[in-house]
C-alpha positions, 0 to 999 in steps of 0.5 A: 634780730633787732633790725628784722623787728624794726623792719617788720614794725616799719612795714606794719606801721606803713600799711596802717598809715596807707589804710588810713589814707585810703579810708579817708579818701573814701570818706571824702568821696562819700562826703562830697557825694562823688562815690559810694552813694548808697551810704549814710555818709553820702552828701554829708560834708562832715564826713569829708572833713573827718576823711581829710583829717584821717588821710592827713594823720595816715600820711603822717603815720607813713612819713613818721614810720619811714623816717623816725623808726629808721633812726634806731637802725644799728643801735 
């Protein structure tokens, strides 16, 4: 049962991280006025910075959930 729970939580954590990366990418595109131009974030470099930070945190979440959580397998 523990292995099943760890697998489910790893999947959920990875999905959250991937969503953070995708959202950060959208914010970067809006901040640099490349896509989604009908937004209040369009052509605002601050949103590009926040998007980059969010994307990095999301990538870290994906990495952590697929390495660190694997340490508990079988204990």
